[in-house]
PALOVO-594103 format. One line per 3 residues: number of its first residue (from 1); their letters; for each residue x, y, z of N, C-alpha, C, O. Coordinates in steps of 0.1 Angstrom, whole numbers, plus 2048, in hexadecimal, padded with zeros to 3 digits. Last residue first. Layout:
! PALOVO-594103
NUM = a = X Y Z X Y Z X Y Z X Y Z; ...
! end
This chain:
! PALOVO-594103
272 = nlp = 38E CC3 CFC 387 CCB CFC 388 CDA D07 380 CE3 D06; 3A5 CA9 CF8 3A6 CB7 CFB 39F CC8 CF8 3A4 CD3 CF5; 3A3 C8F D06 39D C97 D08 3A2 CAA D07 3A2 CB2 D10
269 = lyp = 3A6 C77 CF0 3AE C7F CF4 3A8 C8D CF9 3A7 C96 CF1; 398 C5F CE4 391 C66 CEF 39A C71 CF3 394 C78 CFC; 3B1 C45 CDE 3A3 C4B CD9 3A3 C52 CE9 3A8 C4F CF3
266 = vvw = 3D1 C3D CD1 3CB C41 CDD 3BA C45 CE0 3BB C48 CEC; 3E4 C24 CC5 3D8 C2A CC4 3D0 C31 CD1 3C9 C2A CD9; 409 C1D CCA 3FB C1D CD5 3EF C25 CC7 3F5 C2C CBF
263 = rrh = 41A C12 CB7 416 C0F CC6 40E C0F CC9 407 C05 CCB; 423 C0A C93 41B C0F CA0 41B C0C CB1 41D C00 CB4; 438 C07 C83 43D C08 C8D 42F C0E C9C 430 C13 CA8
260 = snl = 428 BFD C6C 432 BF7 C72 43A BF5 C82 43E BEC C89; 417 C0F C6B 40F C06 C6D 419 BFA C75 416 BF3 C7E; 423 C20 C58 41E C27 C66 41C C1B C6F 41F C1C C7B
257 = atl = 428 C10 C42 436 C17 C4A 432 C1B C59 438 C1A C63; 40D C06 C36 416 C00 C3C 423 C07 C4A 425 C04 C55; 3EF C11 C37 3FE C19 C3B 405 C12 C3D 408 C13 C49
254 = all = 3DA C06 C40 3DD C05 C33 3EB C0C C32 3F1 C09 C28; 3D8 C05 C5D 3DA BF9 C52 3DD BF5 C45 3E0 BEA C40; 3D2 C20 C5E 3E2 C19 C60 3E1 C0D C5F 3EC C08 C61
251 = trq = 3B6 C1F C59 3C0 C27 C50 3CD C22 C54 3D5 C20 C4A; 3AC C13 C70 3A8 C11 C62 3B4 C11 C59 3B9 C07 C53; 3B4 C26 C83 3B8 C15 C85 3B6 C10 C79 3BD C06 C77
248 = lpa = 3A7 C3D C7A 3B5 C3D C7D 3BA C2B C81 3C6 C28 C80; 38D C3A C7D 394 C3C C75 3A1 C3A C75 3A5 C32 C6C; 38B C2E C9E 389 C24 C92 38D C2A C81 38F C22 C78
245 = sgg = 38F C3F CB3 399 C36 CAE 395 C31 C9F 39D C31 C96; 377 C5B CBC 37E C4E CBC 387 C45 CB1 384 C46 CA5; 38C C7C CC3 381 C6F CC5 382 C62 CC2 38C C5C CC5
242 = tcy = 3A6 C7E CC7 39C C87 CCD 38C C7F CCF 385 C7D CD9; 3BF C67 CC6 3B6 C70 CBB 3AD C77 CCC 3AF C73 CD7; 3E3 C5F CBF 3D5 C65 CCA 3CB C6A CC1 3CE C71 CB7
239 = fdy = 3FC C4D CB8 3F3 C4E CB2 3E7 C51 CBD 3E1 C48 CC3; 41C C44 CB6 411 C41 CC0 407 C4D CB2 40B C53 CA8; 43A C2F CAD 431 C3B CA7 421 C39 CAE 41A C2F CAC
236 = itr = 45E C2D CB0 450 C2F CB3 447 C37 CB3 447 C43 CB6; 47A C1F CAC 473 C2A CA9 461 C27 CAA 45B C1F CA3; 495 C1D CC3 488 C18 CBD 47F C24 CBA 47C C2F CC1
233 = vdr = 4B2 C2A CC0 4AB C26 CC8 49C C20 CBC 49B C20 CAF; 4D2 C32 CBA 4CA C26 CB6 4C1 C24 CC0 4C4 C1B CC8; 4D2 C54 CAB 4D3 C4D CB6 4CE C40 CB3 4C5 C40 CAB
230 = net = 4C7 C69 C9E 4D3 C60 C97 4D9 C5B C9D 4E6 C5C C9B; 4B0 C7E C8E 4B5 C73 C9A 4BE C6B C95 4BF C67 C89; 4B5 CA3 C8C 4B7 C94 C89 4B7 C87 C90 4C0 C86 C99
227 = lgr = 4BC CBD C95 4B4 CB3 C9C 4AE CA4 C98 4A6 C9D C9E; 4CC CCF C8B 4D2 CC3 C91 4CA CBC C99 4CE CB5 CA3; 4BD CDE C7C 4BE CE6 C85 4C4 CD9 C8F 4C0 CDA C9B
224 = eel = 4BF CDA C63 4C2 CE4 C66 4C6 CE8 C73 4CF CF0 C76; 4B0 CBE C63 4C1 CBF C66 4C4 CCC C63 4D0 CCC C60; 493 CC7 C6B 49F CBD C72 4AD CC1 C73 4B4 CC5 C7C
221 = lrq = 48E CD7 C55 492 CDD C5D 49A CD3 C6B 4A2 CD7 C72; 493 CC1 C41 49D CCB C3C 49D CD3 C4C 4A8 CD5 C51; 480 CAF C48 48D CAF C45 494 CB5 C46 49E CB2 C4C
218 = vqr = 465 CC2 C44 46A CBA C51 479 CB7 C53 47F CBB C5D; 466 CC1 C27 468 CCE C32 46D CC9 C3D 479 CCC C41; 464 CA6 C21 471 CAB C1C 474 CB8 C26 47F CBB C2B
215 = aaa = 448 CA4 C29 455 C9F C2E 460 C9F C2D 468 C99 C35; 43B CBA C18 43F CBB C29 448 CB3 C2D 451 CB7 C34; 441 CAB BFF 447 CBB BFF 44D CB8 C0E 459 CB6 C11
212 = gsp = 42E C93 C01 43F C93 C01 44B C9F C06 455 C9F C0D; 418 CA3 C06 41D C9A C0F 42B C98 C10 432 C9B C19; 409 CAC BF0 410 CB6 BF6 419 CAF C05 421 CB6 C0C
209 = div = 400 C9D BD0 3FE C9F BE3 40D CA5 BE8 418 CA2 BE5; 3EF CA2 BB8 3FB CA5 BBA 3F5 CA7 BC8 3EB CAD BCC; 3E8 C91 B96 3E2 C93 BA8 3EA C96 BAE 3F3 C8E BAC
206 = rvd = 3E3 C94 B77 3EC C94 B83 3E7 C98 B91 3E2 CA3 B94; 3D2 C80 B5D 3D3 C8D B6B 3DC C8A B73 3DE C7F B76; 3D7 C67 B54 3DE C72 B4C 3DA C82 B55 3E1 C8C B53
203 = pgl = 3C4 C4E B60 3D2 C52 B64 3DC C5F B60 3E5 C62 B67; 3A4 C59 B6C 3B0 C58 B64 3BF C5B B68 3C4 C65 B6E; 393 C66 B7D 397 C6C B76 3A1 C68 B6B 3A6 C70 B64
200 = vat = 38F C4F B8F 384 C57 B88 38A C63 B80 381 C6B B7D; 3A6 C46 B93 39D C3F B90 390 C45 B88 38A C40 B7E; 3B3 C5D BA1 3B6 C57 B95 3AE C50 B8F 3AF C51 B83
197 = ids = 3A2 C5E BB6 3A0 C67 BAD 3A4 C62 B9F 39D C62 B95; 3AB C48 BC3 39D C45 BBF 397 C57 BB8 38C C5B BB6; 3C3 C4C BCA 3C1 C42 BC0 3B0 C44 BBB 3AB C40 BB0
194 = ail = 3BE C5E BE0 3C5 C62 BD6 3C3 C59 BC8 3C3 C5E BBD; 3B7 C60 BF5 3AA C57 BEB 3B8 C5B BE3 3B4 C53 BDA; 3C8 C6E C08 3CA C5B C08 3BC C55 C00 3B6 C4A C02
191 = pyh = 3CF C84 C01 3D9 C7A BFB 3D0 C6D BFA 3CF C65 BF1; 3BA C91 C12 3B0 C8C C03 3BB C80 BFC 3B7 C76 BF5; 3BC C9C C2A 3B4 C8C C26 3B3 C85 C18 3AD C7B C14
188 = tcg = 3CA CB1 C22 3D1 CA1 C27 3CC C9B C28 3D1 C90 C28; 3C2 CC4 C0D 3BE CBD C15 3C7 CB1 C18 3CB CA9 C0F; 3C7 CC9 BEC 3C5 CD5 BF9 3C3 CD2 C06 3C1 CDC C0D
185 = lvv = 3D4 CBC BD3 3CF CB7 BDF 3CF CC0 BEE 3D5 CBD BF8; 3CE CC2 BB3 3D7 CCB BC2 3CD CC5 BCC 3C1 CC7 BCC; 3CB CB6 B93 3C5 CB8 BA1 3CE CB8 BAD 3D4 CAD BB0
182 = adp = 3D0 CBD B75 3D5 CBD B7E 3CC CBD B8C 3C6 CC8 B8D; 3C1 CC2 B5E 3CF CBA B5C 3D4 CB3 B68 3DA CA8 B68; 39E CBA B65 3A9 CC2 B63 3B4 CB8 B5F 3B3 CAC B5C
179 = qdt = 37E CBA B53 389 CB2 B54 399 CB7 B59 3A0 CB8 B4F; 367 CD4 B56 36F CCF B4F 379 CC4 B58 37C CC7 B63; 34E CCA B74 359 CD0 B6D 360 CCE B63 360 CC2 B62
176 = taf = 33E CB4 B7F 338 CC9 B80 341 CD2 B78 33F CDD B75; 34B CA0 B82 33D CA5 B79 33A CB1 B76 335 CB6 B6C; 357 CA0 B9A 35F CA3 B8F 353 CA8 B83 353 CB3 B7D
173 = let = 340 C9B BAF 34E CA3 BB0 34E CA9 BA1 348 CB3 B9C; 338 C80 BA6 32F C8B BA2 336 C96 BA2 336 C9D B98; 353 C71 BA8 349 C70 B98 342 C7F B9A 345 C88 B92
170 = lye = 357 C74 BC5 35F C7A BB9 359 C7A BA8 35C C82 B9F; 33F C66 BCF 33D C74 BD2 34A C78 BC8 346 C82 BC1; 346 C50 BC5 33B C50 BBE 339 C64 BC4 332 C6C BBE
167 = riv = 35C C45 BD5 35C C4A BC1 350 C4E BC1 34F C53 BB5; 350 C45 BEA 35F C4D BE8 35B C54 BDB 359 C5F BD7; 341 C30 BEA 33E C3A BE9 345 C48 BE7 340 C53 BE4
164 = psg = 351 C19 BE2 343 C1A BDC 33F C2E BDD 33B C36 BD4; 376 C1A BEA 366 C1D BF0 35A C22 BE0 35B C2B BD7; 38C C21 BE5 388 C18 BE1 378 C13 BE5 372 C08 BE3
161 = sph = 397 C29 C09 398 C29 BF9 395 C20 BF3 399 C15 BF7; 37B C26 C24 386 C22 C1E 388 C23 C11 37E C20 C0A; 369 C3F C36 366 C32 C2C 374 C32 C23 378 C3B C1D
158 = tei = 367 C4E C4A 360 C47 C4F 361 C3D C3E 359 C33 C3D; 379 C65 C45 37F C5F C50 371 C52 C54 371 C4D C5F; 371 C69 C26 380 C65 C29 380 C5F C36 386 C54 C37
155 = ldv = 356 C76 C30 356 C69 C24 367 C61 C29 367 C57 C2F; 364 C8A C3B 357 C83 C41 359 C77 C38 35F C6D C3D; 373 C9B C25 377 C92 C2D 36C C89 C38 372 C7F C3B
152 = lgp = 354 C9C C18 360 C93 C11 36C C91 C1B 371 C86 C1A; 342 CB2 C1A 342 CA6 C1D 34C C9D C1A 347 C91 C1C; 34B CC6 C03 344 CC4 C13 345 CB8 C0F 347 CB3 C04
149 = cas = 365 CD3 BEF 35F CC3 BF2 357 CC0 C00 35D CB8 C08; 369 CEB BE4 36E CE3 BF1 367 CD7 BFA 365 CD4 C05; 37E CF0 BC9 36F CE6 BD0 374 CE6 BDC 37F CE2 BE0
146 = ewv = 385 D01 BAE 385 CFD BB8 37A CF6 BC1 36E CF9 BBF; 395 D06 B8E 38A D00 B95 388 CFD BA2 388 CF0 BA2; 3A9 D19 B7C 3AA D15 B85 39B D0E B8E 397 D16 B96
143 = prd = 3B8 D20 B5B 3A9 D20 B65 3B0 D17 B71 3B9 D0F B6F; 3D0 D37 B5D 3CB D31 B5B 3C1 D2D B64 3BF D32 B6F; 3DF D4E B6D 3DF D4B B5E 3D9 D40 B58 3DC D3F B4C
140 = aly = 3E4 D47 B86 3DD D53 B84 3DA D51 B74 3CF D54 B71; 3F5 D36 B94 3EB D33 B8B 3E2 D3D B87 3D6 D39 B84; 406 D3E BA8 40E D37 B9A 403 D2D B91 405 D22 B8C
137 = ter = 3FD D56 BB5 40D D56 BAF 40C D4D BA4 410 D50 B98; 3E5 D54 BB8 3E8 D5B BB0 3F6 D5F BAE 3FB D68 BA7; 3E6 D37 BC3 3E2 D39 BBD 3E5 D46 BB4 3E9 D44 BA9
134 = ltr = 3F3 D44 BDC 3FA D3B BD7 3F5 D3A BCA 3FE D3D BC2; 3E1 D55 BEA 3F1 D5A BE0 3F6 D52 BD7 3FC D56 BCD; 3C8 D48 BF4 3CB D52 BE4 3D7 D56 BDE 3D9 D59 BD3
131 = yrt = 3DA D34 C03 3D5 D2F BFA 3D8 D3B BEC 3E0 D3B BE3; 3DE D51 C19 3EA D48 C13 3E7 D3F C05 3EF D41 BFC; 3C5 D57 C18 3CD D60 C13 3D8 D53 C0E 3DA D4E C03
128 = srl = 3A7 D40 C19 3B5 D44 C1E 3BF D4C C18 3C2 D45 C0E; 398 D2E C0B 392 D41 C0C 3A1 D45 C14 3A4 D51 C12; 39F D15 C08 39F D1F BFD 39B D2E C00 39A D37 BF7
125 = tva = 39E D11 C26 3AF D12 C1E 3A8 D19 C11 3AE D24 C0F; 383 D13 C29 38B D1C C32 39A D18 C2A 3A0 D22 C29; 37A CFF C19 375 D0C C1A 37F D13 C1B 385 D19 C12
122 = tal = 396 CE4 C11 386 CE9 C16 382 CF9 C15 38A CFF C0E; 399 CD8 BF1 3A0 CE1 BFB 392 CE1 C07 386 CDE C04; 3A4 CD5 BCF 39D CD0 BDD 39B CD7 BE7 39B CE2 BE2
119 = vav = 3A6 CE1 BB3 3AD CE4 BC2 3A3 CDD BC5 398 CDE BBE; 3B1 CDE B92 3A8 CDD B9B 3AB CDD BA8 3B5 CD6 BA9; 3BB CEC B72 3C2 CE5 B85 3B0 CE7 B86 3A7 CEC B7F
116 = srs = 3CB CF0 B51 3C1 CED B5B 3C3 CE9 B66 3CC CE1 B67; 3E4 CEA B4C 3DD CF1 B46 3D3 CF5 B4E 3D3 D01 B51; 403 CE7 B5D 3F7 CE4 B5D 3F0 CEF B55 3F3 CFB B57
113 = raa = 418 CF8 B6E 41B CF0 B62 40D CE7 B59 410 CE1 B4F; 40D CFC B88 411 D07 B7E 414 D00 B6F 410 D06 B64; 40E CE6 B9D 403 CE6 B90 405 CF0 B87 3FF CEF B7D
110 = pkv = 422 CED BAE 426 CE2 BA7 41A CDE B9D 41B CD5 B96; 415 D01 BBB 41E D04 BB8 423 CF9 BAB 427 CFD BA0; 400 CF6 BCC 3FC D01 BBE 40A CFB BB9 40A CF0 BB3
107 = ape = 3FC CDF BE2 406 CE4 BD9 402 CE8 BCA 401 CE1 BC0; 3EC CF3 C01 3E9 CEB BF4 3F5 CED BEC 3FB CF7 BED; 407 CEA C1C 3FF CF6 C13 3F7 CEF C05 3FD CE5 C00
104 = lgv = 40A CE1 C3B 408 CE2 C31 400 CE7 C26 3F4 CE8 C26; 428 CEA C4F 41B CEB C4D 419 CE4 C3F 423 CE2 C38; 43D CE8 C6B 43A CE5 C5F 429 CE6 C5C 420 CE4 C63
101 = fpv = 44F CFA C86 442 CF2 C7E 446 CF1 C6E 450 CF6 C68; 464 CF8 CA0 465 CF7 C90 45A CF4 C8B 45A CE8 C8A; 464 D10 CBB 45D D03 CB8 45E D04 CA6 45B D0E C9F
98 = apf = 465 D27 CC4 472 D1D CC2 470 D0F CBE 478 D05 CBD; 44D D35 CC5 455 D38 CBE 466 D2E CBB 46F D2F CB3; 42B D33 CC6 43A D28 CCB 445 D2A CC4 449 D21 CBD
95 = ter = 420 D44 CBC 41F D3E CCF 42B D36 CD1 431 D33 CDB; 42B D46 CA3 428 D4E CB0 42B D4F CBA 433 D56 CC0; 425 D2C C9C 431 D32 C9D 430 D3F CA4 439 D40 CAD
92 = ldd = 407 D2E C9D 412 D26 CA6 41D D26 CA5 423 D1F CAE; 3FE D42 C8A 3FD D43 C9D 405 D3B CA6 409 D3E CB1; 404 D38 C74 40F D43 C7C 40A D47 C86 410 D4F C8D
89 = iav = 3F4 D22 C76 401 D1E C75 407 D29 C7A 40F D28 C84; 3D5 D25 C6F 3DB D23 C7F 3ED D26 C80 3F2 D2D C89; 3CE D25 C57 3CA D31 C62 3CF D2F C70 3CE D36 C7A
86 = sta = 3DD D13 C48 3D8 D21 C43 3D4 D29 C4C 3D6 D35 C4A; 3DE CF9 C57 3EC D04 C54 3E7 D11 C4C 3F0 D19 C4A; 3C4 CEF C5E 3CA CF9 C6A 3D8 D03 C63 3DB D0F C66
83 = tnc = 3C3 CEA C43 3B6 CF3 C46 3C0 CFB C56 3C2 D07 C58; 3D2 CDA C3D 3D5 CE6 C35 3CE CF0 C3C 3D0 CFC C3B; 3E7 CC5 C54 3D7 CCC C51 3DE CD4 C4B 3E9 CD8 C4D
80 = avv = 3FB CC3 C66 3F6 CBC C56 3E9 CB9 C54 3E2 CAF C53; 415 CD4 C72 406 CD3 C6F 3FD CCE C61 3FA CD4 C56; 42C CC3 C87 427 CC0 C72 41A CC4 C79 414 CBD C82
77 = ilk = 442 CCF C98 434 CC8 C97 431 CCE C84 432 CD7 C7C; 462 CC2 CAA 45A CCB CA0 44E CC3 C9F 44C CB7 CA2; 460 CB6 CC0 46F CBA CBC 468 CC2 CB2 46B CCE CB5
74 = aga = 44F CA6 CDC 44F CAA CCD 45B CB3 CCA 460 CB7 CD4; 446 CA3 CFB 456 CA7 CF8 457 CA5 CE8 463 CA0 CE6; 42E CA7 D01 430 C98 CFF 443 C98 D00 44B C90 D04
71 = rll = 42B CC3 D01 42A CBC D0E 431 CAE D0D 438 CAA D17; 426 CC2 CE1 430 CCC CE5 437 CC3 CF8 442 CBE CFB; 412 CB6 CE2 41C CB0 CDD 428 CB7 CE0 432 CB1 CE2
68 = fet = 3FE CCD CED 3FD CBC CF5 40A CB8 CEE 412 CB5 CF8; 401 CE4 CE1 406 CE3 CEE 40C CD4 CF3 416 CD0 CF9; 3F3 CD8 CCB 403 CDE CC7 40C CDD CD7 417 CD9 CDA
65 = lrr = 3DD CDB CD3 3E4 CCD CC8 3EF CD0 CCD 3F4 CC8 CD4; 3D8 CF0 CD9 3D4 CE6 CE3 3DE CDE CDA 3E8 CDB CE0; 3DB D02 CBF 3E2 D04 CC9 3E3 CF7 CD4 3EE CF4 CD8
62 = sya = 3C7 CF3 CB2 3D6 CF4 CAB 3DC CF2 CBA 3DF CE8 CBF; 3AE CFE CBE 3B3 CF3 CB8 3C0 CEE CB8 3C3 CE5 CBF; 3B2 D15 CBA 3B3 D12 CBF 3AF D05 CC5 3AF D03 CD1
59 = rve = 3AE D18 C9B 3C0 D21 CA5 3BC D1D CB3 3C4 D23 CBB; 395 D14 C96 3A5 D0D C8F 3AF D0E C94 3B8 D06 C94; 387 D28 CA4 385 D19 CA8 396 D0F CA5 39D D08 CAB
56 = ddt = 38D D3D C95 390 D39 CA0 394 D2D CA7 39E D29 CAD; 383 D32 C7B 391 D36 C7E 394 D35 C8A 39E D2D C8C; 366 D18 C7E 36F D28 C7B 37B D2E C7F 37B D2D C8C
53 = rag = 367 CFC C6A 365 D00 C76 36A D10 C74 371 D13 C6A; 368 CEA C59 357 CF1 C5B 358 CFB C68 350 D01 C6F; 37D CE3 C55 37B CED C4A 36C CEF C4D 365 CF5 C45
50 = ypa = 384 CD0 C69 388 CDF C6A 380 CEB C63 37E CF6 C67; 369 CB6 C6B 378 CBC C63 37A CCB C68 36F CD2 C69; 375 CB1 C8E 377 CB4 C7E 36C CB1 C7A 364 CAA C81
47 = han = 379 CAF CA9 376 CBC CA4 377 CBE C93 378 CC8 C8C; 37D C96 CAE 374 C99 CB9 371 CAE CAF 367 CB5 CB1; 39A C93 C9C 38F C8B C99 37B C95 CA1 371 C98 C9A
44 = dsv = 3B3 C99 CA0 3A6 CA2 CA8 39A CA0 CA1 391 CA9 CA0; 3CA C81 CA1 3C0 C87 C9A 3B4 C93 CA1 3AE C8E CAB; 3EF C84 CAB 3E2 C8A CAD 3D6 C8C CA2 3D7 C96 C9B
41 = yll = 40F C74 CAD 400 C7A CA2 3F5 C79 CA7 3EF C6E CA8; 42D C74 CAD 422 C75 CB5 416 C7C CAE 416 C88 CAB; 445 C5F CA3 43C C68 C9E 430 C65 CAA 42B C5B CAE
38 = sea = 46B C5E C9C 45D C59 CA3 455 C62 CA0 459 C6D C9B; 486 C55 C80 479 C60 C8C 46F C5A C91 469 C51 C8B; 492 C45 C6E 494 C43 C80 489 C4B C88 485 C49 C94
35 = pll = 483 C47 C55 47E C40 C5D 481 C40 C6D 479 C3D C77; 47D C63 C46 484 C62 C55 47B C57 C5E 473 C58 C67; 469 C5B C30 476 C61 C2C 480 C64 C3A 48C C67 C38
32 = gsv = 454 C4E C3A 45F C44 C31 46B C4F C30 477 C4B C30; 44A C5C C4E 44F C4F C51 45B C4D C4A 467 C4B C4E; 442 C74 C3C 44C C78 C45 44D C6B C4B 457 C6E C52
29 = ana = 430 C65 C2E 438 C69 C2A 447 C6E C32 453 C6D C2E; 41D C61 C47 424 C54 C43 42E C56 C36 435 C4C C33; 417 C7A C4D 41C C72 C58 422 C67 C4F 42E C65 C52
26 = vsl = 404 C83 C38 413 C89 C3C 41B C7E C42 425 C79 C3C; 3F3 C6F C3D 3F8 C6F C2D 404 C76 C2F 40F C72 C2A; 3E9 C75 C53 3F0 C68 C53 3F5 C6A C45 3FF C63 C43
23 = ggi = 3D9 C8B C56 3EA C8F C53 3EE C84 C56 3F9 C85 C5D; 3C3 C7F C4F 3C6 C84 C43 3D2 C89 C45 3D7 C8D C3B; 3B0 C78 C67 3BD C6E C61 3C2 C73 C53 3C6 C6A C4B
20 = gsd = 3AB C96 C78 3AB C8C C77 3B3 C7F C71 3BD C7B C78; 3B7 CB5 C76 3AC CAD C7E 3AA C9F C7C 3A3 C9D C85; 3DC CA9 C87 3D0 CAF C7B 3C1 CAF C7F 3BE CAA C8A
17 = fvg = 3FE CA8 C8E 3EE CAD C8F 3E5 CAE C85 3E7 CB4 C7A; 41D C99 C97 413 CA0 C89 403 C9E C90 3FF C94 C96; 43D CA1 CA5 42D C9E CA8 426 CA3 C99 428 CAC C92
14 = isg = 459 C89 CA7 44F C92 C9C 444 C93 CA3 43F C88 CA8; 46A C8A CC5 465 C82 CBA 45E C90 CB0 45E C9C CB3; 477 C94 CDB 481 C8C CCF 478 C8A CC3 47D C88 CB8
11 = thd = 466 C7D CF0 46E C88 CF0 474 C86 CE5 477 C7A CE2; 447 C78 CF6 451 C76 CE9 45E C7E CE7 460 C85 CDD; 43E C63 D0F 449 C66 D10 450 C68 D03 45A C61 D00
8 = ply = 41B C6D D10 422 C61 D0B 432 C6C D0E 432 C79 D0F; 403 C77 D26 40E C80 D1F 417 C72 D1A 41C C6C D24; 3E1 C77 D2F 3F1 C72 D31 3F7 C73 D22 3F2 C71 D17
5 = ihq = 3D2 C93 D43 3D5 C8C D37 3E6 C85 D34 3F1 C8A D35; 3CF CA2 D58 3CE C93 D57 3CE C8A D4B 3CB C7E D4A; 3D1 CB9 D58 3DD CB4 D57 3DC CA9 D56 3E6 CA3 D51
2 = sm = 3BC CCD D38 3BF CC0 D42 3CC CBE D49 3D5 CC1 D42; 3CA CE6 D2D 3CB CDB D2C 3C7 CD7 D38 3CD CDB D42
! end
């Protein structure tokens, strides 16, 4: 990594990375649960979507982002991307054994009490051993409809929730299957359009978002390791991206908890 990259001082912050804006859904949940903690977020939107990348590429990007966050002083890393969790988190834990990591997996277990389930995730996540094991464990005895949702991550990066383009996409997507009882959001971008999914399918369909569970795991790990922030310090949220910053700027305006402590949004972080 280039030595000319500006490193903010985030000693003791929680580091979060994703391929784009999707990880903001997780960061927002962490902020709500742990308001005293500072956050350093990196969107690798120059390489998004990760679902279209090879496993080796995803592992390489994940290592670079982790190195940046650790050099800035992060005490815990949230891999706020289902694809990166599926492919890279085991490699990250082996490479950085002293660092606590929290990953994102499709929230399959909470869907086990539903009769029919739809799982929306990237192709990489759907073919991963991690996901296939979860499906076999919790959903083997009921119909499961899976979709890799081609192009949806790009739409979410460029269009806000409520956009007619997103509503049209979802309407056409779900027209290809019987209406499920539950929809598992297997990509962190998808909670950003949870209200759109409900608008298309109706309020009786459960939309299962894993962000809250991830935030609770962050809290557990910090408490177990004695790393919770209990000093009277200013809470700061900084946001970096490897591409343009417009998607981050637009999405943060709708996430009040994150936006209230936002200090910087820095585009074009050169991690190539």
